[in-house]
mmCIF file of the N, C-alpha and C atoms, coordinates in Angstrom:
data_MODEL
# 
_entry.id   MODEL 
# 
loop_
_atom_site.group_PDB 
_atom_site.id 
_atom_site.type_symbol 
_atom_site.label_atom_id 
_atom_site.label_alt_id 
_atom_site.label_comp_id 
_atom_site.label_asym_id 
_atom_site.label_entity_id 
_atom_site.label_seq_id 
_atom_site.pdbx_PDB_ins_code 
_atom_site.Cartn_x 
_atom_site.Cartn_y 
_atom_site.Cartn_z 
_atom_site.occupancy 
_atom_site.B_iso_or_equiv 
_atom_site.pdbx_formal_charge 
_atom_site.auth_seq_id 
_atom_site.auth_comp_id 
_atom_site.auth_asym_id 
_atom_site.auth_atom_id 
_atom_site.pdbx_PDB_model_num 
ATOM 1   N N  . UNK A 1 1  ? -56.559 65.762 79.277 1.00 0.00 ? 1  UNK A N  1 
ATOM 2   C CA . UNK A 1 1  ? -55.645 66.204 78.257 1.00 0.00 ? 1  UNK A CA 1 
ATOM 3   C C  . UNK A 1 1  ? -55.368 67.693 78.485 1.00 0.00 ? 1  UNK A C  1 
ATOM 4   N N  . UNK A 1 2  ? -54.117 68.082 78.331 1.00 0.00 ? 2  UNK A N  1 
ATOM 5   C CA . UNK A 1 2  ? -53.711 69.470 78.469 1.00 0.00 ? 2  UNK A CA 1 
ATOM 6   C C  . UNK A 1 2  ? -53.689 70.131 77.091 1.00 0.00 ? 2  UNK A C  1 
ATOM 7   N N  . UNK A 1 3  ? -54.186 71.369 77.033 1.00 0.00 ? 3  UNK A N  1 
ATOM 8   C CA . UNK A 1 3  ? -54.191 72.118 75.776 1.00 0.00 ? 3  UNK A CA 1 
ATOM 9   C C  . UNK A 1 3  ? -53.592 73.497 75.995 1.00 0.00 ? 3  UNK A C  1 
ATOM 10  N N  . UNK A 1 4  ? -52.896 73.959 74.971 1.00 0.00 ? 4  UNK A N  1 
ATOM 11  C CA . UNK A 1 4  ? -52.340 75.304 74.976 1.00 0.00 ? 4  UNK A CA 1 
ATOM 12  C C  . UNK A 1 4  ? -52.954 76.062 73.806 1.00 0.00 ? 4  UNK A C  1 
ATOM 13  N N  . UNK A 1 5  ? -53.578 77.179 74.104 1.00 0.00 ? 5  UNK A N  1 
ATOM 14  C CA . UNK A 1 5  ? -54.174 78.023 73.083 1.00 0.00 ? 5  UNK A CA 1 
ATOM 15  C C  . UNK A 1 5  ? -53.329 79.277 72.959 1.00 0.00 ? 5  UNK A C  1 
ATOM 16  N N  . UNK A 1 6  ? -52.872 79.581 71.761 1.00 0.00 ? 6  UNK A N  1 
ATOM 17  C CA . UNK A 1 6  ? -52.043 80.776 71.603 1.00 0.00 ? 6  UNK A CA 1 
ATOM 18  C C  . UNK A 1 6  ? -52.924 82.024 71.517 1.00 0.00 ? 6  UNK A C  1 
ATOM 19  N N  . UNK A 1 7  ? -52.272 83.158 71.488 1.00 0.00 ? 7  UNK A N  1 
ATOM 20  C CA . UNK A 1 7  ? -52.979 84.432 71.502 1.00 0.00 ? 7  UNK A CA 1 
ATOM 21  C C  . UNK A 1 7  ? -53.906 84.604 70.296 1.00 0.00 ? 7  UNK A C  1 
ATOM 22  N N  . UNK A 1 8  ? -53.510 84.077 69.156 1.00 0.00 ? 8  UNK A N  1 
ATOM 23  C CA . UNK A 1 8  ? -54.372 84.162 67.963 1.00 0.00 ? 8  UNK A CA 1 
ATOM 24  C C  . UNK A 1 8  ? -55.686 83.430 68.189 1.00 0.00 ? 8  UNK A C  1 
ATOM 25  N N  . UNK A 1 9  ? -55.623 82.290 68.849 1.00 0.00 ? 9  UNK A N  1 
ATOM 26  C CA . UNK A 1 9  ? -56.835 81.512 69.124 1.00 0.00 ? 9  UNK A CA 1 
ATOM 27  C C  . UNK A 1 9  ? -57.748 82.286 70.076 1.00 0.00 ? 9  UNK A C  1 
ATOM 28  N N  . UNK A 1 10 ? -57.160 82.862 71.121 1.00 0.00 ? 10 UNK A N  1 
ATOM 29  C CA . UNK A 1 10 ? -57.970 83.630 72.070 1.00 0.00 ? 10 UNK A CA 1 
ATOM 30  C C  . UNK A 1 10 ? -58.649 84.828 71.399 1.00 0.00 ? 10 UNK A C  1 
ATOM 31  N N  . UNK A 1 11 ? -58.008 85.406 70.407 1.00 0.00 ? 11 UNK A N  1 
ATOM 32  C CA . UNK A 1 11 ? -58.570 86.568 69.718 1.00 0.00 ? 11 UNK A CA 1 
ATOM 33  C C  . UNK A 1 11 ? -59.525 86.216 68.582 1.00 0.00 ? 11 UNK A C  1 
ATOM 34  N N  . UNK A 1 12 ? -59.553 84.969 68.144 1.00 0.00 ? 12 UNK A N  1 
ATOM 35  C CA . UNK A 1 12 ? -60.347 84.582 66.976 1.00 0.00 ? 12 UNK A CA 1 
ATOM 36  C C  . UNK A 1 12 ? -61.832 84.941 67.093 1.00 0.00 ? 12 UNK A C  1 
ATOM 37  N N  . UNK A 1 13 ? -62.476 84.764 68.238 1.00 0.00 ? 13 UNK A N  1 
ATOM 38  C CA . UNK A 1 13 ? -63.899 85.119 68.316 1.00 0.00 ? 13 UNK A CA 1 
ATOM 39  C C  . UNK A 1 13 ? -64.181 86.604 68.091 1.00 0.00 ? 13 UNK A C  1 
ATOM 40  N N  . UNK A 1 14 ? -63.172 87.446 68.213 1.00 0.00 ? 14 UNK A N  1 
ATOM 41  C CA . UNK A 1 14 ? -63.353 88.883 68.002 1.00 0.00 ? 14 UNK A CA 1 
ATOM 42  C C  . UNK A 1 14 ? -63.173 89.286 66.542 1.00 0.00 ? 14 UNK A C  1 
ATOM 43  N N  . UNK A 1 15 ? -62.715 88.361 65.706 1.00 0.00 ? 15 UNK A N  1 
ATOM 44  C CA . UNK A 1 15 ? -62.479 88.647 64.295 1.00 0.00 ? 15 UNK A CA 1 
ATOM 45  C C  . UNK A 1 15 ? -63.784 88.653 63.494 1.00 0.00 ? 15 UNK A C  1 
ATOM 46  N N  . UNK A 1 16 ? -63.710 89.169 62.282 1.00 0.00 ? 16 UNK A N  1 
ATOM 47  C CA . UNK A 1 16 ? -64.856 89.216 61.365 1.00 0.00 ? 16 UNK A CA 1 
ATOM 48  C C  . UNK A 1 16 ? -65.326 87.789 61.069 1.00 0.00 ? 16 UNK A C  1 
ATOM 49  N N  . UNK A 1 17 ? -66.529 87.466 61.474 1.00 0.00 ? 17 UNK A N  1 
ATOM 50  C CA . UNK A 1 17 ? -67.058 86.109 61.350 1.00 0.00 ? 17 UNK A CA 1 
ATOM 51  C C  . UNK A 1 17 ? -67.727 85.840 60.008 1.00 0.00 ? 17 UNK A C  1 
ATOM 52  N N  . UNK A 1 18 ? -67.656 86.769 59.090 1.00 0.00 ? 18 UNK A N  1 
ATOM 53  C CA . UNK A 1 18 ? -68.305 86.573 57.794 1.00 0.00 ? 18 UNK A CA 1 
ATOM 54  C C  . UNK A 1 18 ? -67.533 85.608 56.891 1.00 0.00 ? 18 UNK A C  1 
ATOM 55  N N  . UNK A 1 19 ? -66.284 85.334 57.217 1.00 0.00 ? 19 UNK A N  1 
ATOM 56  C CA . UNK A 1 19 ? -65.480 84.385 56.440 1.00 0.00 ? 19 UNK A CA 1 
ATOM 57  C C  . UNK A 1 19 ? -65.630 82.990 57.047 1.00 0.00 ? 19 UNK A C  1 
ATOM 58  N N  . UNK A 1 20 ? -65.865 81.995 56.222 1.00 0.00 ? 20 UNK A N  1 
ATOM 59  C CA . UNK A 1 20 ? -66.120 80.641 56.694 1.00 0.00 ? 20 UNK A CA 1 
ATOM 60  C C  . UNK A 1 20 ? -64.982 80.108 57.563 1.00 0.00 ? 20 UNK A C  1 
ATOM 61  N N  . UNK A 1 21 ? -63.755 80.290 57.116 1.00 0.00 ? 21 UNK A N  1 
ATOM 62  C CA . UNK A 1 21 ? -62.610 79.768 57.875 1.00 0.00 ? 21 UNK A CA 1 
ATOM 63  C C  . UNK A 1 21 ? -62.543 80.385 59.275 1.00 0.00 ? 21 UNK A C  1 
ATOM 64  N N  . UNK A 1 22 ? -62.751 81.673 59.358 1.00 0.00 ? 22 UNK A N  1 
ATOM 65  C CA . UNK A 1 22 ? -62.722 82.355 60.653 1.00 0.00 ? 22 UNK A CA 1 
ATOM 66  C C  . UNK A 1 22 ? -63.834 81.821 61.547 1.00 0.00 ? 22 UNK A C  1 
ATOM 67  N N  . UNK A 1 23 ? -65.020 81.640 60.964 1.00 0.00 ? 23 UNK A N  1 
ATOM 68  C CA . UNK A 1 23 ? -66.160 81.136 61.740 1.00 0.00 ? 23 UNK A CA 1 
ATOM 69  C C  . UNK A 1 23 ? -65.909 79.710 62.239 1.00 0.00 ? 23 UNK A C  1 
ATOM 70  N N  . UNK A 1 24 ? -65.348 78.858 61.400 1.00 0.00 ? 24 UNK A N  1 
ATOM 71  C CA . UNK A 1 24 ? -65.052 77.482 61.814 1.00 0.00 ? 24 UNK A CA 1 
ATOM 72  C C  . UNK A 1 24 ? -63.988 77.447 62.914 1.00 0.00 ? 24 UNK A C  1 
ATOM 73  N N  . UNK A 1 25 ? -62.970 78.284 62.767 1.00 0.00 ? 25 UNK A N  1 
ATOM 74  C CA . UNK A 1 25 ? -61.931 78.350 63.798 1.00 0.00 ? 25 UNK A CA 1 
ATOM 75  C C  . UNK A 1 25 ? -62.504 78.876 65.112 1.00 0.00 ? 25 UNK A C  1 
ATOM 76  N N  . UNK A 1 26 ? -63.431 79.822 65.022 1.00 0.00 ? 26 UNK A N  1 
ATOM 77  C CA . UNK A 1 26 ? -64.090 80.341 66.220 1.00 0.00 ? 26 UNK A CA 1 
ATOM 78  C C  . UNK A 1 26 ? -64.915 79.250 66.885 1.00 0.00 ? 26 UNK A C  1 
ATOM 79  N N  . UNK A 1 27 ? -65.663 78.493 66.089 1.00 0.00 ? 27 UNK A N  1 
ATOM 80  C CA . UNK A 1 27 ? -66.467 77.407 66.648 1.00 0.00 ? 27 UNK A CA 1 
ATOM 81  C C  . UNK A 1 27 ? -65.590 76.364 67.340 1.00 0.00 ? 27 UNK A C  1 
ATOM 82  N N  . UNK A 1 28 ? -64.458 76.052 66.747 1.00 0.00 ? 28 UNK A N  1 
ATOM 83  C CA . UNK A 1 28 ? -63.522 75.098 67.362 1.00 0.00 ? 28 UNK A CA 1 
ATOM 84  C C  . UNK A 1 28 ? -63.012 75.644 68.691 1.00 0.00 ? 28 UNK A C  1 
ATOM 85  N N  . UNK A 1 29 ? -62.675 76.929 68.714 1.00 0.00 ? 29 UNK A N  1 
ATOM 86  C CA . UNK A 1 29 ? -62.193 77.551 69.954 1.00 0.00 ? 29 UNK A CA 1 
ATOM 87  C C  . UNK A 1 29 ? -63.273 77.510 71.021 1.00 0.00 ? 29 UNK A C  1 
ATOM 88  N N  . UNK A 1 30 ? -64.506 77.814 70.659 1.00 0.00 ? 30 UNK A N  1 
ATOM 89  C CA . UNK A 1 30 ? -65.604 77.808 71.618 1.00 0.00 ? 30 UNK A CA 1 
ATOM 90  C C  . UNK A 1 30 ? -65.884 76.404 72.149 1.00 0.00 ? 30 UNK A C  1 
ATOM 91  N N  . UNK A 1 31 ? -65.715 75.391 71.296 1.00 0.00 ? 31 UNK A N  1 
ATOM 92  C CA . UNK A 1 31 ? -65.890 74.002 71.723 1.00 0.00 ? 31 UNK A CA 1 
ATOM 93  C C  . UNK A 1 31 ? -64.814 73.639 72.755 1.00 0.00 ? 31 UNK A C  1 
ATOM 94  N N  . UNK A 1 32 ? -63.579 73.979 72.454 1.00 0.00 ? 32 UNK A N  1 
ATOM 95  C CA . UNK A 1 32 ? -62.477 73.699 73.383 1.00 0.00 ? 32 UNK A CA 1 
ATOM 96  C C  . UNK A 1 32 ? -62.684 74.473 74.681 1.00 0.00 ? 32 UNK A C  1 
ATOM 97  N N  . UNK A 1 33 ? -63.104 75.706 74.562 1.00 0.00 ? 33 UNK A N  1 
ATOM 98  C CA . UNK A 1 33 ? -63.386 76.546 75.722 1.00 0.00 ? 33 UNK A CA 1 
ATOM 99  C C  . UNK A 1 33 ? -64.426 75.890 76.631 1.00 0.00 ? 33 UNK A C  1 
ATOM 100 N N  . UNK A 1 34 ? -65.474 75.354 76.057 1.00 0.00 ? 34 UNK A N  1 
ATOM 101 C CA . UNK A 1 34 ? -66.514 74.682 76.845 1.00 0.00 ? 34 UNK A CA 1 
ATOM 102 C C  . UNK A 1 34 ? -65.946 73.459 77.553 1.00 0.00 ? 34 UNK A C  1 
ATOM 103 N N  . UNK A 1 35 ? -65.095 72.708 76.866 1.00 0.00 ? 35 UNK A N  1 
ATOM 104 C CA . UNK A 1 35 ? -64.477 71.521 77.473 1.00 0.00 ? 35 UNK A CA 1 
ATOM 105 C C  . UNK A 1 35 ? -63.568 71.900 78.641 1.00 0.00 ? 35 UNK A C  1 
ATOM 106 N N  . UNK A 1 36 ? -62.896 73.042 78.534 1.00 0.00 ? 36 UNK A N  1 
ATOM 107 C CA . UNK A 1 36 ? -62.053 73.531 79.637 1.00 0.00 ? 36 UNK A CA 1 
ATOM 108 C C  . UNK A 1 36 ? -62.940 73.871 80.831 1.00 0.00 ? 36 UNK A C  1 
ATOM 109 N N  . UNK A 1 37 ? -64.020 74.591 80.579 1.00 0.00 ? 37 UNK A N  1 
ATOM 110 C CA . UNK A 1 37 ? -64.933 74.993 81.658 1.00 0.00 ? 37 UNK A CA 1 
ATOM 111 C C  . UNK A 1 37 ? -65.593 73.789 82.314 1.00 0.00 ? 37 UNK A C  1 
ATOM 112 N N  . UNK A 1 38 ? -65.812 72.719 81.542 1.00 0.00 ? 38 UNK A N  1 
ATOM 113 C CA . UNK A 1 38 ? -66.421 71.499 82.079 1.00 0.00 ? 38 UNK A CA 1 
ATOM 114 C C  . UNK A 1 38 ? -65.403 70.610 82.787 1.00 0.00 ? 38 UNK A C  1 
ATOM 115 N N  . UNK A 1 39 ? -64.141 70.972 82.706 1.00 0.00 ? 39 UNK A N  1 
ATOM 116 C CA . UNK A 1 39 ? -63.090 70.191 83.348 1.00 0.00 ? 39 UNK A CA 1 
ATOM 117 C C  . UNK A 1 39 ? -62.625 68.994 82.540 1.00 0.00 ? 39 UNK A C  1 
ATOM 118 N N  . UNK A 1 40 ? -63.035 68.911 81.293 1.00 0.00 ? 40 UNK A N  1 
ATOM 119 C CA . UNK A 1 40 ? -62.637 67.791 80.440 1.00 0.00 ? 40 UNK A CA 1 
ATOM 120 C C  . UNK A 1 40 ? -61.272 68.003 79.800 1.00 0.00 ? 40 UNK A C  1 
ATOM 121 N N  . UNK A 1 41 ? -60.849 69.260 79.715 1.00 0.00 ? 41 UNK A N  1 
ATOM 122 C CA . UNK A 1 41 ? -59.519 69.610 79.211 1.00 0.00 ? 41 UNK A CA 1 
ATOM 123 C C  . UNK A 1 41 ? -58.867 70.536 80.223 1.00 0.00 ? 41 UNK A C  1 
ATOM 124 N N  . UNK A 1 42 ? -57.545 70.479 80.297 1.00 0.00 ? 42 UNK A N  1 
ATOM 125 C CA . UNK A 1 42 ? -56.790 71.361 81.178 1.00 0.00 ? 42 UNK A CA 1 
ATOM 126 C C  . UNK A 1 42 ? -56.093 72.419 80.336 1.00 0.00 ? 42 UNK A C  1 
ATOM 127 N N  . UNK A 1 43 ? -56.297 73.667 80.703 1.00 0.00 ? 43 UNK A N  1 
ATOM 128 C CA . UNK A 1 43 ? -55.692 74.775 79.982 1.00 0.00 ? 43 UNK A CA 1 
ATOM 129 C C  . UNK A 1 43 ? -54.300 75.059 80.518 1.00 0.00 ? 43 UNK A C  1 
ATOM 130 N N  . UNK A 1 44 ? -53.349 75.218 79.609 1.00 0.00 ? 44 UNK A N  1 
ATOM 131 C CA . UNK A 1 44 ? -52.000 75.651 79.958 1.00 0.00 ? 44 UNK A CA 1 
ATOM 132 C C  . UNK A 1 44 ? -51.919 77.150 79.671 1.00 0.00 ? 44 UNK A C  1 
ATOM 133 N N  . UNK A 1 45 ? -51.409 77.904 80.620 1.00 0.00 ? 45 UNK A N  1 
ATOM 134 C CA . UNK A 1 45 ? -51.214 79.341 80.464 1.00 0.00 ? 45 UNK A CA 1 
ATOM 135 C C  . UNK A 1 45 ? -49.717 79.617 80.522 1.00 0.00 ? 45 UNK A C  1 
ATOM 136 N N  . UNK A 1 46 ? -49.261 80.620 79.782 1.00 0.00 ? 46 UNK A N  1 
ATOM 137 C CA . UNK A 1 46 ? -47.831 80.906 79.778 1.00 0.00 ? 46 UNK A CA 1 
ATOM 138 C C  . UNK A 1 46 ? -47.561 82.400 79.929 1.00 0.00 ? 46 UNK A C  1 
ATOM 139 N N  . UNK A 1 47 ? -46.333 82.696 80.279 1.00 0.00 ? 47 UNK A N  1 
ATOM 140 C CA . UNK A 1 47 ? -45.910 84.085 80.405 1.00 0.00 ? 47 UNK A CA 1 
ATOM 141 C C  . UNK A 1 47 ? -46.013 84.817 79.062 1.00 0.00 ? 47 UNK A C  1 
ATOM 142 N N  . UNK A 1 48 ? -45.814 84.096 77.964 1.00 0.00 ? 48 UNK A N  1 
ATOM 143 C CA . UNK A 1 48 ? -45.877 84.743 76.651 1.00 0.00 ? 48 UNK A CA 1 
ATOM 144 C C  . UNK A 1 48 ? -47.318 85.154 76.319 1.00 0.00 ? 48 UNK A C  1 
ATOM 145 N N  . UNK A 1 49 ? -48.295 84.360 76.736 1.00 0.00 ? 49 UNK A N  1 
ATOM 146 C CA . UNK A 1 49 ? -49.695 84.771 76.563 1.00 0.00 ? 49 UNK A CA 1 
ATOM 147 C C  . UNK A 1 49 ? -49.952 86.059 77.328 1.00 0.00 ? 49 UNK A C  1 
ATOM 148 N N  . UNK A 1 50 ? -49.444 86.120 78.533 1.00 0.00 ? 50 UNK A N  1 
ATOM 149 C CA . UNK A 1 50 ? -49.602 87.315 79.360 1.00 0.00 ? 50 UNK A CA 1 
ATOM 150 C C  . UNK A 1 50 ? -48.975 88.528 78.663 1.00 0.00 ? 50 UNK A C  1 
ATOM 151 N N  . UNK A 1 51 ? -47.762 88.352 78.171 1.00 0.00 ? 51 UNK A N  1 
ATOM 152 C CA . UNK A 1 51 ? -47.043 89.430 77.498 1.00 0.00 ? 51 UNK A CA 1 
ATOM 153 C C  . UNK A 1 51 ? -47.772 89.883 76.234 1.00 0.00 ? 51 UNK A C  1 
ATOM 154 N N  . UNK A 1 52 ? -48.139 88.935 75.393 1.00 0.00 ? 52 UNK A N  1 
ATOM 155 C CA . UNK A 1 52 ? -48.823 89.282 74.146 1.00 0.00 ? 52 UNK A CA 1 
ATOM 156 C C  . UNK A 1 52 ? -50.172 89.946 74.408 1.00 0.00 ? 52 UNK A C  1 
ATOM 157 N N  . UNK A 1 53 ? -50.881 89.443 75.401 1.00 0.00 ? 53 UNK A N  1 
ATOM 158 C CA . UNK A 1 53 ? -52.187 90.014 75.706 1.00 0.00 ? 53 UNK A CA 1 
ATOM 159 C C  . UNK A 1 53 ? -52.063 91.446 76.229 1.00 0.00 ? 53 UNK A C  1 
ATOM 160 N N  . UNK A 1 54 ? -51.009 91.736 76.947 1.00 0.00 ? 54 UNK A N  1 
ATOM 161 C CA . UNK A 1 54 ? -50.804 93.101 77.444 1.00 0.00 ? 54 UNK A CA 1 
ATOM 162 C C  . UNK A 1 54 ? -50.582 94.087 76.298 1.00 0.00 ? 54 UNK A C  1 
ATOM 163 N N  . UNK A 1 55 ? -50.186 93.585 75.138 1.00 0.00 ? 55 UNK A N  1 
ATOM 164 C CA . UNK A 1 55 ? -49.973 94.439 73.970 1.00 0.00 ? 55 UNK A CA 1 
ATOM 165 C C  . UNK A 1 55 ? -51.269 94.699 73.198 1.00 0.00 ? 55 UNK A C  1 
ATOM 166 N N  . UNK A 1 56 ? -52.329 94.016 73.570 1.00 0.00 ? 56 UNK A N  1 
ATOM 167 C CA . UNK A 1 56 ? -53.608 94.136 72.882 1.00 0.00 ? 56 UNK A CA 1 
ATOM 168 C C  . UNK A 1 56 ? -54.170 95.551 73.069 1.00 0.00 ? 56 UNK A C  1 
ATOM 169 N N  . UNK A 1 57 ? -54.419 96.273 71.988 1.00 0.00 ? 57 UNK A N  1 
ATOM 170 C CA . UNK A 1 57 ? -54.912 97.648 72.118 1.00 0.00 ? 57 UNK A CA 1 
ATOM 171 C C  . UNK A 1 57 ? -56.399 97.745 72.495 1.00 0.00 ? 57 UNK A C  1 
ATOM 172 N N  . UNK A 1 58 ? -57.110 96.627 72.469 1.00 0.00 ? 58 UNK A N  1 
ATOM 173 C CA . UNK A 1 58 ? -58.539 96.627 72.767 1.00 0.00 ? 58 UNK A CA 1 
ATOM 174 C C  . UNK A 1 58 ? -58.757 96.167 74.211 1.00 0.00 ? 58 UNK A C  1 
ATOM 175 N N  . UNK A 1 59 ? -59.118 97.108 75.072 1.00 0.00 ? 59 UNK A N  1 
ATOM 176 C CA . UNK A 1 59 ? -59.222 96.825 76.505 1.00 0.00 ? 59 UNK A CA 1 
ATOM 177 C C  . UNK A 1 59 ? -60.197 95.684 76.820 1.00 0.00 ? 59 UNK A C  1 
ATOM 178 N N  . UNK A 1 60 ? -61.363 95.689 76.199 1.00 0.00 ? 60 UNK A N  1 
ATOM 179 C CA . UNK A 1 60 ? -62.357 94.637 76.483 1.00 0.00 ? 60 UNK A CA 1 
ATOM 180 C C  . UNK A 1 60 ? -61.832 93.258 76.110 1.00 0.00 ? 60 UNK A C  1 
ATOM 181 N N  . UNK A 1 61 ? -61.160 93.155 74.978 1.00 0.00 ? 61 UNK A N  1 
ATOM 182 C CA . UNK A 1 61 ? -60.570 91.884 74.560 1.00 0.00 ? 61 UNK A CA 1 
ATOM 183 C C  . UNK A 1 61 ? -59.485 91.453 75.533 1.00 0.00 ? 61 UNK A C  1 
ATOM 184 N N  . UNK A 1 62 ? -58.637 92.403 75.885 1.00 0.00 ? 62 UNK A N  1 
ATOM 185 C CA . UNK A 1 62 ? -57.539 92.123 76.813 1.00 0.00 ? 62 UNK A CA 1 
ATOM 186 C C  . UNK A 1 62 ? -58.081 91.565 78.128 1.00 0.00 ? 62 UNK A C  1 
ATOM 187 N N  . UNK A 1 63 ? -59.119 92.183 78.646 1.00 0.00 ? 63 UNK A N  1 
ATOM 188 C CA . UNK A 1 63 ? -59.728 91.744 79.895 1.00 0.00 ? 63 UNK A CA 1 
ATOM 189 C C  . UNK A 1 63 ? -60.340 90.352 79.766 1.00 0.00 ? 63 UNK A C  1 
ATOM 190 N N  . UNK A 1 64 ? -61.083 90.127 78.689 1.00 0.00 ? 64 UNK A N  1 
ATOM 191 C CA . UNK A 1 64 ? -61.721 88.826 78.476 1.00 0.00 ? 64 UNK A CA 1 
ATOM 192 C C  . UNK A 1 64 ? -60.689 87.711 78.373 1.00 0.00 ? 64 UNK A C  1 
ATOM 193 N N  . UNK A 1 65 ? -59.606 87.967 77.673 1.00 0.00 ? 65 UNK A N  1 
ATOM 194 C CA . UNK A 1 65 ? -58.566 86.953 77.507 1.00 0.00 ? 65 UNK A CA 1 
ATOM 195 C C  . UNK A 1 65 ? -57.832 86.723 78.816 1.00 0.00 ? 65 UNK A C  1 
ATOM 196 N N  . UNK A 1 66 ? -57.525 87.781 79.543 1.00 0.00 ? 66 UNK A N  1 
ATOM 197 C CA . UNK A 1 66 ? -56.765 87.622 80.791 1.00 0.00 ? 66 UNK A CA 1 
ATOM 198 C C  . UNK A 1 66 ? -57.522 86.797 81.825 1.00 0.00 ? 66 UNK A C  1 
ATOM 199 N N  . UNK A 1 67 ? -58.842 86.796 81.764 1.00 0.00 ? 67 UNK A N  1 
ATOM 200 C CA . UNK A 1 67 ? -59.633 86.018 82.723 1.00 0.00 ? 67 UNK A CA 1 
ATOM 201 C C  . UNK A 1 67 ? -59.443 84.515 82.553 1.00 0.00 ? 67 UNK A C  1 
ATOM 202 N N  . UNK A 1 68 ? -58.963 84.098 81.376 1.00 0.00 ? 68 UNK A N  1 
ATOM 203 C CA . UNK A 1 68 ? -58.729 82.674 81.152 1.00 0.00 ? 68 UNK A CA 1 
ATOM 204 C C  . UNK A 1 68 ? -57.586 82.142 82.017 1.00 0.00 ? 68 UNK A C  1 
ATOM 205 N N  . UNK A 1 69 ? -56.712 83.008 82.452 1.00 0.00 ? 69 UNK A N  1 
ATOM 206 C CA . UNK A 1 69 ? -55.609 82.572 83.329 1.00 0.00 ? 69 UNK A CA 1 
ATOM 207 C C  . UNK A 1 69 ? -56.173 81.931 84.596 1.00 0.00 ? 69 UNK A C  1 
ATOM 208 N N  . UNK A 1 70 ? -57.304 82.438 85.072 1.00 0.00 ? 70 UNK A N  1 
ATOM 209 C CA . UNK A 1 70 ? -57.940 81.892 86.278 1.00 0.00 ? 70 UNK A CA 1 
ATOM 210 C C  . UNK A 1 70 ? -58.427 80.465 86.084 1.00 0.00 ? 70 UNK A C  1 
ATOM 211 N N  . UNK A 1 71 ? -58.687 80.082 84.835 1.00 0.00 ? 71 UNK A N  1 
ATOM 212 C CA . UNK A 1 71 ? -59.160 78.721 84.549 1.00 0.00 ? 71 UNK A CA 1 
ATOM 213 C C  . UNK A 1 71 ? -58.020 77.767 84.189 1.00 0.00 ? 71 UNK A C  1 
ATOM 214 N N  . UNK A 1 72 ? -56.823 78.309 84.078 1.00 0.00 ? 72 UNK A N  1 
ATOM 215 C CA . UNK A 1 72 ? -55.678 77.461 83.709 1.00 0.00 ? 72 UNK A CA 1 
ATOM 216 C C  . UNK A 1 72 ? -55.302 76.561 84.880 1.00 0.00 ? 72 UNK A C  1 
ATOM 217 N N  . UNK A 1 73 ? -55.010 75.320 84.558 1.00 0.00 ? 73 UNK A N  1 
ATOM 218 C CA . UNK A 1 73 ? -54.578 74.374 85.586 1.00 0.00 ? 73 UNK A CA 1 
ATOM 219 C C  . UNK A 1 73 ? -53.068 74.189 85.571 1.00 0.00 ? 73 UNK A C  1 
ATOM 220 N N  . UNK A 1 74 ? -52.435 74.689 84.513 1.00 0.00 ? 74 UNK A N  1 
ATOM 221 C CA . UNK A 1 74 ? -50.984 74.600 84.392 1.00 0.00 ? 74 UNK A CA 1 
ATOM 222 C C  . UNK A 1 74 ? -50.444 75.969 84.001 1.00 0.00 ? 74 UNK A C  1 
ATOM 223 N N  . UNK A 1 75 ? -49.462 76.447 84.746 1.00 0.00 ? 75 UNK A N  1 
ATOM 224 C CA . UNK A 1 75 ? -48.786 77.688 84.404 1.00 0.00 ? 75 UNK A CA 1 
ATOM 225 C C  . UNK A 1 75 ? -47.390 77.340 83.918 1.00 0.00 ? 75 UNK A C  1 
ATOM 226 N N  . UNK A 1 76 ? -47.170 77.509 82.628 1.00 0.00 ? 76 UNK A N  1 
ATOM 227 C CA . UNK A 1 76 ? -45.856 77.210 82.053 1.00 0.00 ? 76 UNK A CA 1 
ATOM 228 C C  . UNK A 1 76 ? -44.917 78.347 82.414 1.00 0.00 ? 76 UNK A C  1 
ATOM 229 N N  . UNK A 1 77 ? -43.731 77.980 82.813 1.00 0.00 ? 77 UNK A N  1 
ATOM 230 C CA . UNK A 1 77 ? -42.725 78.968 83.192 1.00 0.00 ? 77 UNK A CA 1 
ATOM 231 C C  . UNK A 1 77 ? -41.587 78.944 82.197 1.00 0.00 ? 77 UNK A C  1 
ATOM 232 N N  . UNK A 1 78 ? -40.897 80.051 82.143 1.00 0.00 ? 78 UNK A N  1 
ATOM 233 C CA . UNK A 1 78 ? -39.755 80.160 81.234 1.00 0.00 ? 78 UNK A CA 1 
ATOM 234 C C  . UNK A 1 78 ? -38.543 79.490 81.879 1.00 0.00 ? 78 UNK A C  1 
ATOM 235 N N  . UNK A 1 79 ? -37.898 78.644 81.109 1.00 0.00 ? 79 UNK A N  1 
ATOM 236 C CA . UNK A 1 79 ? -36.689 77.988 81.579 1.00 0.00 ? 79 UNK A CA 1 
ATOM 237 C C  . UNK A 1 79 ? -35.539 78.446 80.713 1.00 0.00 ? 79 UNK A C  1 
ATOM 238 N N  . UNK A 1 80 ? -34.493 78.883 81.362 1.00 0.00 ? 80 UNK A N  1 
ATOM 239 C CA . UNK A 1 80 ? -33.300 79.318 80.645 1.00 0.00 ? 80 UNK A CA 1 
ATOM 240 C C  . UNK A 1 80 ? -32.295 78.199 80.617 1.00 0.00 ? 80 UNK A C  1 
ATOM 241 N N  . UNK A 1 81 ? -31.743 77.980 79.474 1.00 0.00 ? 81 UNK A N  1 
ATOM 242 C CA . UNK A 1 81 ? -30.684 77.005 79.324 1.00 0.00 ? 81 UNK A CA 1 
ATOM 243 C C  . UNK A 1 81 ? -29.385 77.702 79.736 1.00 0.00 ? 81 UNK A C  1 
ATOM 244 N N  . UNK A 1 82 ? -28.612 77.093 80.591 1.00 0.00 ? 82 UNK A N  1 
ATOM 245 C CA . UNK A 1 82 ? -27.359 77.729 81.011 1.00 0.00 ? 82 UNK A CA 1 
ATOM 246 C C  . UNK A 1 82 ? -26.446 77.993 79.824 1.00 0.00 ? 82 UNK A C  1 
ATOM 247 N N  . UNK A 1 83 ? -25.857 79.168 79.833 1.00 0.00 ? 83 UNK A N  1 
ATOM 248 C CA . UNK A 1 83 ? -24.902 79.538 78.782 1.00 0.00 ? 83 UNK A CA 1 
ATOM 249 C C  . UNK A 1 83 ? -23.505 79.246 79.302 1.00 0.00 ? 83 UNK A C  1 
ATOM 250 N N  . UNK A 1 84 ? -22.751 78.487 78.534 1.00 0.00 ? 84 UNK A N  1 
ATOM 251 C CA . UNK A 1 84 ? -21.387 78.130 78.960 1.00 0.00 ? 84 UNK A CA 1 
ATOM 252 C C  . UNK A 1 84 ? -20.370 78.994 78.273 1.00 0.00 ? 84 UNK A C  1 
# 
């Protein structure tokens, strides 16, 4: 199964974990992350993830997130619809 994780999901583990919802979302992300590393899920990476991550003001977070591109099995590309 292919999965796409948006930038908010990649950043969730860095958020304040004292709130139950944030902690549950982090646990879900970590579970999916483990499945990707085990080869049970295929990660889709996109140019928009790259763009959004480059805007991240926290260098360590930016680096950690960018490394996920190496584990992606699908690179989504931008397709332009012809303008008539």
